[in-house]
ZADREN-540822 format. One record per residue (C-alpha): residue number from 1; residue in three letters; x, y, z. Coordinates in Angstrom, 2 decimals, m for minus. Layout:
! ZADREN-540822
i->NUM | aa->ALA | x->X | y->Y | z->Z
...
END
This chain:
! ZADREN-540822
i->1 | aa->MET | x->131.61 | y->131.16 | z->22.11
i->2 | aa->THR | x->128.39 | y->129.33 | z->22.38
i->3 | aa->LYS | x->125.21 | y->131.74 | z->22.36
i->4 | aa->THR | x->123.58 | y->130.04 | z->25.24
i->5 | aa->LYS | x->124.26 | y->132.18 | z->28.36
i->6 | aa->PHE | x->123.78 | y->130.55 | z->31.85
i->7 | aa->LYS | x->123.58 | y->132.36 | z->35.10
i->8 | aa->VAL | x->126.36 | y->132.11 | z->37.48
i->9 | aa->ALA | x->126.22 | y->133.34 | z->41.05
i->10 | aa->VAL | x->129.72 | y->134.55 | z->42.44
i->11 | aa->ALA | x->129.19 | y->134.13 | z->46.29
i->12 | aa->VAL | x->132.54 | y->135.61 | z->47.49
i->13 | aa->ASN | x->133.30 | y->138.92 | z->49.43
i->14 | aa->LYS | x->134.91 | y->141.66 | z->47.70
i->15 | aa->GLN | x->138.27 | y->141.24 | z->49.11
i->16 | aa->MET | x->138.22 | y->137.59 | z->48.33
i->17 | aa->ALA | x->137.23 | y->138.26 | z->44.64
i->18 | aa->ASP | x->140.11 | y->140.87 | z->44.39
i->19 | aa->SER | x->142.48 | y->138.02 | z->45.88
i->20 | aa->ILE | x->141.52 | y->135.23 | z->43.67
i->21 | aa->PHE | x->140.33 | y->136.54 | z->40.33
i->22 | aa->THR | x->141.99 | y->138.43 | z->37.88
i->23 | aa->SER | x->140.19 | y->141.03 | z->35.42
i->24 | aa->GLU | x->140.81 | y->138.48 | z->32.51
i->25 | aa->ASP | x->138.96 | y->135.68 | z->34.92
i->26 | aa->ILE | x->136.03 | y->138.02 | z->35.07
i->27 | aa->GLU | x->136.03 | y->138.90 | z->31.47
i->28 | aa->PHE | x->135.96 | y->135.06 | z->30.68
i->29 | aa->LEU | x->133.18 | y->134.28 | z->33.20
i->30 | aa->SER | x->131.07 | y->137.36 | z->32.03
i->31 | aa->GLY | x->131.64 | y->136.26 | z->28.54
i->32 | aa->PHE | x->130.11 | y->132.76 | z->28.83
i->33 | aa->ALA | x->127.44 | y->133.64 | z->31.72
i->34 | aa->ASP | x->125.43 | y->136.05 | z->33.40
i->35 | aa->ILE | x->126.58 | y->137.02 | z->36.84
i->36 | aa->ASN | x->125.92 | y->139.27 | z->39.75
i->37 | aa->PRO | x->128.23 | y->142.54 | z->39.56
i->38 | aa->MET | x->131.39 | y->142.38 | z->40.70
i->39 | aa->SER | x->130.97 | y->146.09 | z->42.06
i->40 | aa->ASP | x->128.02 | y->144.83 | z->44.33
i->41 | aa->LEU | x->129.98 | y->142.24 | z->46.30
i->42 | aa->PRO | x->129.57 | y->142.92 | z->49.95
i->43 | aa->GLU | x->132.65 | y->143.15 | z->52.47
i->44 | aa->VAL | x->130.62 | y->139.92 | z->54.15
i->45 | aa->VAL | x->128.64 | y->137.41 | z->52.34
i->46 | aa->THR | x->125.57 | y->136.98 | z->54.45
i->47 | aa->PRO | x->122.94 | y->134.11 | z->54.21
i->48 | aa->GLU | x->120.51 | y->136.46 | z->52.91
i->49 | aa->PHE | x->122.89 | y->137.74 | z->50.02
i->50 | aa->LEU | x->123.89 | y->134.20 | z->49.06
i->51 | aa->GLU | x->120.12 | y->132.92 | z->48.97
i->52 | aa->LYS | x->119.33 | y->136.00 | z->46.58
i->53 | aa->ILE | x->121.85 | y->135.33 | z->44.25
i->54 | aa->ILE | x->121.56 | y->131.67 | z->43.89
i->55 | aa->SER | x->117.80 | y->131.72 | z->43.58
i->56 | aa->ASN | x->118.03 | y->131.61 | z->39.67
i->57 | aa->ALA | x->121.62 | y->130.49 | z->39.12
i->58 | aa->ASP | x->122.77 | y->127.41 | z->37.22
i->59 | aa->ALA | x->126.18 | y->127.43 | z->39.09
i->60 | aa->CYS | x->127.55 | y->129.28 | z->42.18
i->61 | aa->ILE | x->131.23 | y->130.28 | z->42.82
i->62 | aa->THR | x->132.14 | y->129.93 | z->46.54
i->63 | aa->SER | x->135.50 | y->130.28 | z->48.40
i->64 | aa->TRP | x->136.80 | y->131.26 | z->51.96
i->65 | aa->GLY | x->134.08 | y->133.39 | z->53.61
i->66 | aa->THR | x->130.83 | y->131.87 | z->52.09
i->67 | aa->PRO | x->128.20 | y->130.99 | z->54.52
i->68 | aa->THR | x->126.87 | y->127.47 | z->54.58
i->69 | aa->PHE | x->124.13 | y->126.57 | z->52.16
i->70 | aa->THR | x->120.84 | y->125.49 | z->53.93
i->71 | aa->GLU | x->118.13 | y->123.06 | z->52.89
i->72 | aa->ASP | x->115.76 | y->126.06 | z->52.35
i->73 | aa->MET | x->118.23 | y->128.06 | z->50.07
i->74 | aa->LEU | x->118.83 | y->124.56 | z->47.93
i->75 | aa->THR | x->115.04 | y->124.04 | z->47.73
i->76 | aa->ASN | x->114.43 | y->127.97 | z->46.53
i->77 | aa->ALA | x->117.45 | y->127.40 | z->44.11
i->78 | aa->LYS | x->115.64 | y->125.09 | z->41.69
i->79 | aa->LYS | x->118.12 | y->125.54 | z->38.81
i->80 | aa->LEU | x->121.29 | y->125.31 | z->40.80
i->81 | aa->ARG | x->123.53 | y->122.45 | z->39.64
i->82 | aa->LEU | x->126.86 | y->123.21 | z->40.48
i->83 | aa->VAL | x->128.99 | y->124.47 | z->43.38
i->84 | aa->SER | x->132.62 | y->125.44 | z->42.39
i->85 | aa->HIS | x->134.59 | y->126.00 | z->45.49
i->86 | aa->ALA | x->137.36 | y->128.15 | z->45.17
i->87 | aa->ALA | x->139.14 | y->126.76 | z->47.91
i->88 | aa->GLY | x->139.65 | y->123.20 | z->49.75
i->89 | aa->SER | x->137.29 | y->121.80 | z->52.55
i->90 | aa->ILE | x->133.58 | y->121.75 | z->51.81
i->91 | aa->HIS | x->132.54 | y->120.14 | z->55.33
i->92 | aa->ASN | x->131.14 | y->123.43 | z->56.37
i->93 | aa->LEU | x->129.73 | y->124.79 | z->53.21
i->94 | aa->ILE | x->127.01 | y->122.20 | z->52.26
i->95 | aa->PRO | x->124.25 | y->120.55 | z->54.39
i->96 | aa->PRO | x->124.04 | y->116.85 | z->54.56
i->97 | aa->GLY | x->120.88 | y->116.87 | z->52.22
i->98 | aa->TYR | x->122.87 | y->118.29 | z->49.29
i->99 | aa->TRP | x->123.84 | y->114.84 | z->48.05
i->100 | aa->ASP | x->120.33 | y->113.90 | z->47.59
i->101 | aa->THR | x->119.41 | y->116.87 | z->45.43
i->102 | aa->GLY | x->121.62 | y->115.49 | z->42.40
i->103 | aa->ARG | x->123.78 | y->118.39 | z->42.45
i->104 | aa->ARG | x->127.54 | y->118.51 | z->41.92
i->105 | aa->ILE | x->130.16 | y->120.10 | z->43.78
i->106 | aa->THR | x->134.14 | y->120.47 | z->43.11
i->107 | aa->ASN | x->136.95 | y->121.94 | z->44.93
i->108 | aa->ASN | x->140.42 | y->123.06 | z->44.52
i->109 | aa->ALA | x->142.05 | y->120.77 | z->47.00
i->110 | aa->PRO | x->144.88 | y->119.64 | z->44.67
i->111 | aa->VAL | x->145.77 | y->123.35 | z->43.93
i->112 | aa->ILE | x->146.11 | y->124.24 | z->47.63
i->113 | aa->ALA | x->148.17 | y->120.98 | z->48.27
i->114 | aa->GLU | x->150.95 | y->122.30 | z->46.45
i->115 | aa->ASP | x->151.36 | y->125.38 | z->48.67
i->116 | aa->VAL | x->150.77 | y->123.15 | z->51.71
i->117 | aa->ALA | x->153.49 | y->120.89 | z->50.78
i->118 | aa->GLN | x->155.86 | y->124.02 | z->50.37
i->119 | aa->THR | x->155.12 | y->125.21 | z->53.53
i->120 | aa->VAL | x->155.74 | y->121.94 | z->55.15
i->121 | aa->LEU | x->159.21 | y->121.83 | z->53.31
i->122 | aa->ALA | x->160.04 | y->125.49 | z->54.61
i->123 | aa->PHE | x->158.92 | y->124.34 | z->58.37
i->124 | aa->ALA | x->161.02 | y->121.14 | z->58.11
i->125 | aa->LEU | x->164.30 | y->122.91 | z->56.75
i->126 | aa->ASN | x->164.15 | y->126.10 | z->59.13
i->127 | aa->SER | x->163.44 | y->123.68 | z->62.14
i->128 | aa->LEU | x->166.17 | y->121.31 | z->61.17
i->129 | aa->LYS | x->168.74 | y->123.94 | z->61.00
i->130 | aa->GLY | x->167.78 | y->125.80 | z->63.88
i->131 | aa->ILE | x->166.97 | y->128.77 | z->61.70
i->132 | aa->TRP | x->164.24 | y->130.16 | z->63.99
i->133 | aa->MET | x->166.50 | y->130.29 | z->66.84
i->134 | aa->TYR | x->169.42 | y->131.67 | z->65.11
i->135 | aa->ALA | x->167.35 | y->134.45 | z->63.69
i->136 | aa->LYS | x->165.81 | y->135.46 | z->67.26
i->137 | aa->SER | x->169.27 | y->135.40 | z->68.99
i->138 | aa->THR | x->170.82 | y->137.61 | z->66.23
i->139 | aa->ARG | x->167.82 | y->139.96 | z->66.34
i->140 | aa->ASP | x->168.29 | y->140.07 | z->70.09
i->141 | aa->GLY | x->171.68 | y->141.52 | z->69.43
i->142 | aa->GLU | x->173.38 | y->138.17 | z->70.38
i->143 | aa->TRP | x->176.12 | y->136.05 | z->67.99
i->144 | aa->LYS | x->175.88 | y->132.68 | z->69.60
i->145 | aa->ASP | x->176.37 | y->130.45 | z->66.14
i->146 | aa->GLY | x->175.48 | y->127.03 | z->67.06
i->147 | aa->GLU | x->174.58 | y->127.90 | z->70.74
i->148 | aa->SER | x->171.41 | y->129.33 | z->69.55
i->149 | aa->SER | x->169.76 | y->125.97 | z->68.42
i->150 | aa->LEU | x->167.69 | y->124.01 | z->70.95
i->151 | aa->PHE | x->168.63 | y->120.80 | z->68.92
i->152 | aa->ILE | x->171.92 | y->119.79 | z->66.92
i->153 | aa->PRO | x->171.34 | y->121.08 | z->63.39
i->154 | aa->ARG | x->170.59 | y->118.47 | z->60.93
i->155 | aa->ARG | x->170.07 | y->117.91 | z->56.98
i->156 | aa->LEU | x->166.93 | y->116.79 | z->55.80
i->157 | aa->ASP | x->168.50 | y->114.15 | z->53.56
i->158 | aa->ASN | x->167.78 | y->110.59 | z->54.27
i->159 | aa->LEU | x->165.20 | y->111.35 | z->57.28
i->160 | aa->THR | x->162.33 | y->109.18 | z->58.09
i->161 | aa->VAL | x->159.38 | y->111.28 | z->57.38
i->162 | aa->GLY | x->155.87 | y->110.08 | z->58.69
i->163 | aa->ILE | x->152.93 | y->111.27 | z->56.65
i->164 | aa->VAL | x->149.55 | y->110.93 | z->58.61
i->165 | aa->GLY | x->146.78 | y->111.07 | z->55.93
i->166 | aa->GLY | x->147.17 | y->110.19 | z->52.20
i->167 | aa->SER | x->145.23 | y->113.25 | z->51.10
i->168 | aa->HIS | x->146.26 | y->115.56 | z->48.31
i->169 | aa->ALA | x->148.52 | y->117.63 | z->50.60
i->170 | aa->GLY | x->149.94 | y->114.39 | z->52.18
i->171 | aa->LYS | x->150.85 | y->113.13 | z->48.40
i->172 | aa->GLU | x->152.16 | y->116.55 | z->47.37
i->173 | aa->THR | x->154.32 | y->116.89 | z->50.48
i->174 | aa->ILE | x->155.81 | y->113.20 | z->49.74
i->175 | aa->LYS | x->156.61 | y->114.58 | z->46.03
i->176 | aa->VAL | x->158.22 | y->117.84 | z->47.40
i->177 | aa->LEU | x->160.62 | y->115.80 | z->50.03
i->178 | aa->LYS | x->161.39 | y->112.97 | z->47.64
i->179 | aa->PRO | x->164.46 | y->114.74 | z->46.24
i->180 | aa->PHE | x->166.00 | y->114.65 | z->49.69
i->181 | aa->ASN | x->165.92 | y->110.90 | z->49.80
i->182 | aa->CYS | x->163.81 | y->110.53 | z->52.64
i->183 | aa->LYS | x->162.20 | y->107.35 | z->53.77
i->184 | aa->PHE | x->158.31 | y->107.61 | z->53.90
i->185 | aa->LEU | x->155.96 | y->105.95 | z->56.23
i->186 | aa->LEU | x->152.16 | y->106.55 | z->55.73
i->187 | aa->HIS | x->149.37 | y->105.81 | z->57.91
i->188 | aa->ASP | x->146.03 | y->106.23 | z->56.12
i->189 | aa->PRO | x->143.24 | y->103.34 | z->56.29
i->190 | aa->TYR | x->142.31 | y->104.14 | z->52.82
i->191 | aa->THR | x->145.44 | y->103.95 | z->51.02
i->192 | aa->SER | x->145.89 | y->100.52 | z->49.12
i->193 | aa->PRO | x->149.29 | y->98.89 | z->49.07
i->194 | aa->ILE | x->149.48 | y->99.22 | z->45.30
i->195 | aa->GLU | x->149.07 | y->103.06 | z->45.53
i->196 | aa->ALA | x->151.39 | y->103.10 | z->48.66
i->197 | aa->ALA | x->153.93 | y->101.32 | z->46.10
i->198 | aa->GLU | x->153.34 | y->104.00 | z->43.56
i->199 | aa->LEU | x->153.91 | y->106.66 | z->46.21
i->200 | aa->GLY | x->157.23 | y->105.33 | z->47.12
i->201 | aa->VAL | x->155.90 | y->104.84 | z->50.96
i->202 | aa->ARG | x->155.58 | y->102.13 | z->53.57
i->203 | aa->LEU | x->152.03 | y->101.73 | z->55.08
i->204 | aa->THR | x->152.30 | y->101.40 | z->58.57
i->205 | aa->GLY | x->150.42 | y->101.74 | z->62.08
i->206 | aa->LEU | x->150.04 | y->105.22 | z->63.83
i->207 | aa->ASP | x->152.00 | y->104.00 | z->66.84
i->208 | aa->ASP | x->154.90 | y->102.77 | z->64.67
i->209 | aa->LEU | x->154.97 | y->105.99 | z->62.66
i->210 | aa->MET | x->155.10 | y->108.17 | z->65.64
i->211 | aa->ALA | x->157.83 | y->106.03 | z->67.13
i->212 | aa->THR | x->160.19 | y->105.92 | z->64.01
i->213 | aa->SER | x->159.89 | y->109.13 | z->62.19
i->214 | aa->ASP | x->162.15 | y->111.89 | z->62.55
i->215 | aa->ILE | x->159.57 | y->114.03 | z->61.04
i->216 | aa->ILE | x->155.91 | y->113.72 | z->61.61
i->217 | aa->SER | x->153.57 | y->115.62 | z->59.17
i->218 | aa->LEU | x->149.79 | y->115.79 | z->59.79
i->219 | aa->HIS | x->147.39 | y->115.73 | z->56.55
i->220 | aa->ALA | x->144.38 | y->113.83 | z->57.89
i->221 | aa->PRO | x->140.75 | y->115.28 | z->57.44
i->222 | aa->GLY | x->139.30 | y->117.24 | z->60.31
i->223 | aa->ILE | x->136.44 | y->114.83 | z->61.00
i->224 | aa->GLU | x->134.93 | y->113.30 | z->64.16
i->225 | aa->ALA | x->136.72 | y->109.88 | z->63.61
i->226 | aa->CYS | x->140.12 | y->111.87 | z->63.50
i->227 | aa->ARG | x->139.63 | y->113.86 | z->66.57
i->228 | aa->HIS | x->142.47 | y->113.64 | z->68.93
i->229 | aa->MET | x->144.21 | y->110.92 | z->66.90
i->230 | aa->ILE | x->147.46 | y->112.60 | z->68.11
i->231 | aa->ASN | x->147.17 | y->112.14 | z->71.96
i->232 | aa->ALA | x->148.56 | y->111.20 | z->75.36
i->233 | aa->LYS | x->149.21 | y->107.66 | z->74.16
i->234 | aa->ASN | x->151.03 | y->108.25 | z->71.23
i->235 | aa->LEU | x->152.93 | y->111.58 | z->71.78
i->236 | aa->PRO | x->155.59 | y->110.06 | z->74.12
i->237 | aa->LEU | x->156.51 | y->107.53 | z->71.38
i->238 | aa->MET | x->158.23 | y->110.31 | z->69.36
i->239 | aa->LYS | x->161.94 | y->110.13 | z->69.27
i->240 | aa->ASP | x->164.05 | y->112.64 | z->70.89
i->241 | aa->GLY | x->164.62 | y->115.68 | z->68.76
i->242 | aa->ALA | x->161.64 | y->115.00 | z->66.28
i->243 | aa->LEU | x->160.06 | y->117.33 | z->64.36
i->244 | aa->PHE | x->156.05 | y->117.65 | z->64.69
i->245 | aa->ILE | x->154.15 | y->119.42 | z->61.61
i->246 | aa->ASN | x->150.43 | y->120.22 | z->61.71
i->247 | aa->THR | x->149.04 | y->121.97 | z->58.77
i->248 | aa->ALA | x->145.88 | y->119.89 | z->58.48
i->249 | aa->ARG | x->143.32 | y->120.66 | z->61.48
i->250 | aa->GLY | x->143.99 | y->121.63 | z->65.15
i->251 | aa->THR | x->141.20 | y->119.04 | z->65.96
i->252 | aa->LEU | x->143.56 | y->116.17 | z->65.08
i->253 | aa->VAL | x->145.55 | y->116.67 | z->68.29
i->254 | aa->ASP | x->144.89 | y->116.67 | z->71.98
i->255 | aa->GLU | x->146.67 | y->119.94 | z->72.23
i->256 | aa->ALA | x->146.99 | y->119.38 | z->76.25
i->257 | aa->ALA | x->149.03 | y->116.38 | z->75.53
i->258 | aa->LEU | x->151.03 | y->117.99 | z->73.10
i->259 | aa->VAL | x->151.79 | y->120.84 | z->75.41
i->260 | aa->LYS | x->152.89 | y->118.40 | z->78.17
i->261 | aa->GLU | x->155.10 | y->116.99 | z->75.81
i->262 | aa->LEU | x->156.69 | y->119.94 | z->74.37
i->263 | aa->GLU | x->157.47 | y->121.29 | z->77.83
i->264 | aa->THR | x->159.89 | y->118.60 | z->78.10
i->265 | aa->GLY | x->162.03 | y->120.18 | z->75.66
i->266 | aa->ARG | x->162.72 | y->117.04 | z->73.85
i->267 | aa->ILE | x->160.52 | y->117.38 | z->70.54
i->268 | aa->PHE | x->159.84 | y->120.59 | z->68.50
i->269 | aa->ALA | x->156.57 | y->121.55 | z->66.54
i->270 | aa->CYS | x->155.45 | y->123.82 | z->63.85
i->271 | aa->LEU | x->151.82 | y->124.49 | z->64.05
i->272 | aa->ASP | x->149.93 | y->126.46 | z->61.31
i->273 | aa->VAL | x->146.48 | y->125.05 | z->62.93
i->274 | aa->THR | x->144.83 | y->125.00 | z->66.48
i->275 | aa->ASP | x->141.62 | y->124.35 | z->68.06
i->276 | aa->PRO | x->140.30 | y->126.81 | z->68.54
i->277 | aa->GLU | x->141.82 | y->129.38 | z->65.98
i->278 | aa->PRO | x->143.35 | y->131.65 | z->67.21
i->279 | aa->PRO | x->144.62 | y->130.11 | z->70.47
i->280 | aa->PRO | x->144.09 | y->132.21 | z->73.51
i->281 | aa->PRO | x->146.92 | y->134.99 | z->74.27
i->282 | aa->ASP | x->148.26 | y->133.03 | z->76.99
i->283 | aa->HIS | x->148.15 | y->129.53 | z->75.37
i->284 | aa->PRO | x->151.73 | y->127.84 | z->75.90
i->285 | aa->PHE | x->152.04 | y->127.48 | z->72.01
i->286 | aa->ARG | x->152.57 | y->131.15 | z->71.96
i->287 | aa->ARG | x->155.39 | y->131.06 | z->74.64
i->288 | aa->LEU | x->157.33 | y->127.99 | z->74.13
i->289 | aa->ASP | x->160.78 | y->128.41 | z->72.55
i->290 | aa->ASN | x->160.22 | y->124.98 | z->70.87
i->291 | aa->VAL | x->157.10 | y->125.92 | z->69.00
i->292 | aa->ILE | x->156.53 | y->127.93 | z->65.75
i->293 | aa->LEU | x->152.92 | y->128.96 | z->65.39
i->294 | aa->THR | x->151.65 | y->130.62 | z->62.28
i->295 | aa->PRO | x->147.86 | y->131.81 | z->61.61
i->296 | aa->HIS | x->146.59 | y->128.93 | z->59.27
i->297 | aa->ILE | x->148.25 | y->130.34 | z->56.10
i->298 | aa->SER | x->149.74 | y->127.20 | z->54.61
i->299 | aa->GLY | x->147.13 | y->126.38 | z->52.12
i->300 | aa->GLY | x->146.66 | y->130.02 | z->50.56
i->301 | aa->LEU | x->149.93 | y->131.94 | z->51.05
i->302 | aa->ALA | x->151.24 | y->132.66 | z->47.61
i->303 | aa->GLU | x->149.35 | y->134.97 | z->45.06
i->304 | aa->SER | x->149.89 | y->132.75 | z->42.39
i->305 | aa->VAL | x->148.17 | y->130.07 | z->44.28
i->306 | aa->ARG | x->144.99 | y->132.41 | z->45.13
i->307 | aa->LYS | x->144.72 | y->133.48 | z->41.73
i->308 | aa->SER | x->144.98 | y->129.92 | z->40.27
i->309 | aa->LEU | x->142.06 | y->129.14 | z->42.72
i->310 | aa->GLY | x->139.72 | y->131.63 | z->41.17
i->311 | aa->CYS | x->140.73 | y->130.63 | z->37.51
i->312 | aa->ASN | x->140.29 | y->127.01 | z->38.28
i->313 | aa->ALA | x->136.83 | y->127.61 | z->40.02
i->314 | aa->ILE | x->135.52 | y->129.27 | z->36.78
i->315 | aa->ARG | x->137.18 | y->127.08 | z->34.37
i->316 | aa->LYS | x->135.37 | y->124.02 | z->36.21
i->317 | aa->VAL | x->131.91 | y->125.92 | z->35.79
i->318 | aa->TYR | x->132.65 | y->126.39 | z->32.16
i->319 | aa->ASP | x->133.60 | y->122.85 | z->31.41
i->320 | aa->TYR | x->130.46 | y->121.70 | z->33.51
i->321 | aa->LEU | x->127.80 | y->123.83 | z->31.94
i->322 | aa->TYR | x->129.02 | y->123.65 | z->28.28
i->323 | aa->ARG | x->131.33 | y->120.49 | z->27.97
i->324 | aa->GLY | x->129.40 | y->118.43 | z->30.54
i->325 | aa->ILE | x->132.81 | y->117.50 | z->32.43
i->326 | aa->LEU | x->133.89 | y->118.09 | z->35.94
i->327 | aa->ALA | x->137.53 | y->118.01 | z->37.39
i->328 | aa->HIS | x->138.05 | y->117.27 | z->41.06
i->329 | aa->GLU | x->134.58 | y->116.53 | z->41.91
i->330 | aa->VAL | x->133.92 | y->115.68 | z->45.48
i->331 | aa->ARG | x->131.29 | y->112.83 | z->46.08
i->332 | aa->PRO | x->129.75 | y->111.89 | z->49.37
i->333 | aa->GLU | x->131.43 | y->108.74 | z->49.88
i->334 | aa->MET | x->134.61 | y->110.93 | z->49.98
i->335 | aa->MET | x->133.85 | y->113.19 | z->52.93
i->336 | aa->ASN | x->134.93 | y->110.47 | z->55.37
i->337 | aa->TYR | x->138.72 | y->110.78 | z->54.42
i->338 | aa->MET | x->138.83 | y->114.54 | z->52.90
i->339 | aa->ALA | x->140.15 | y->117.23 | z->54.96
END
């Protein structure tokens, strides 16, 4: 181990630290860097706490619950060179001026994408087989067999899957569903024909995807350009019995239009995200029989995934500070198509 020791700020709350770091992770981090004491981590990371611990730090580890960096914080943190985000999206983590400072930033989107893809697979299999309804009717004391399903149960094999957004999660979802011989449509203006061929998908317009897919899975970024890309114009194009899955961002969907389509009873939806989160107690998403609503858990549900987020964030700090290399770097030009 090199004798040089950098200073690394761990800007996560106590509960998050316990969730994403192992004792071995902290031992490794403490071995190559001076860090703020883990025992002093607060229940809530305040802007004041963040500003204090980064003031003399060379790098900073962040995650869910870390407040947004401000321009003043960055001005005062003159040594800070790297933010290693032990989570996915950084849209609400850094200010626009971050890119002008020469600092670097990396995230763990590829790791989270694996969990998102497996959640999509779980949603698809349980929905197509009608498991949700069978479980509910049986729990209610009934034994209705096939009568409990809102739709005729189907196999996933050979269905057409429409992927909206060729992000890490979108690509991982394609990978997870490929063994079922699904046919894939992809709507993503940034994916080249060469990359589409490598993925084994056909690039298409959004309307065509909405009209021809048996399953539609959203993986586009929650940026203003994508706001309500799913709306009253294209939702009615969906096939009867189609499955709509959103594990990306609630802002992608005009929810009033989606509710209107769901109330016809002709489609089914699995929604892990909404706008806002959580939806009001009386929201139709909470009562409609053809909606499965979960509390934004698709990207970090498995303990193994959470632990790998912390380990990867530490490893990236080490590799950058001591080896000059940086994996999964986020650059400013990527913000227009990243979640």
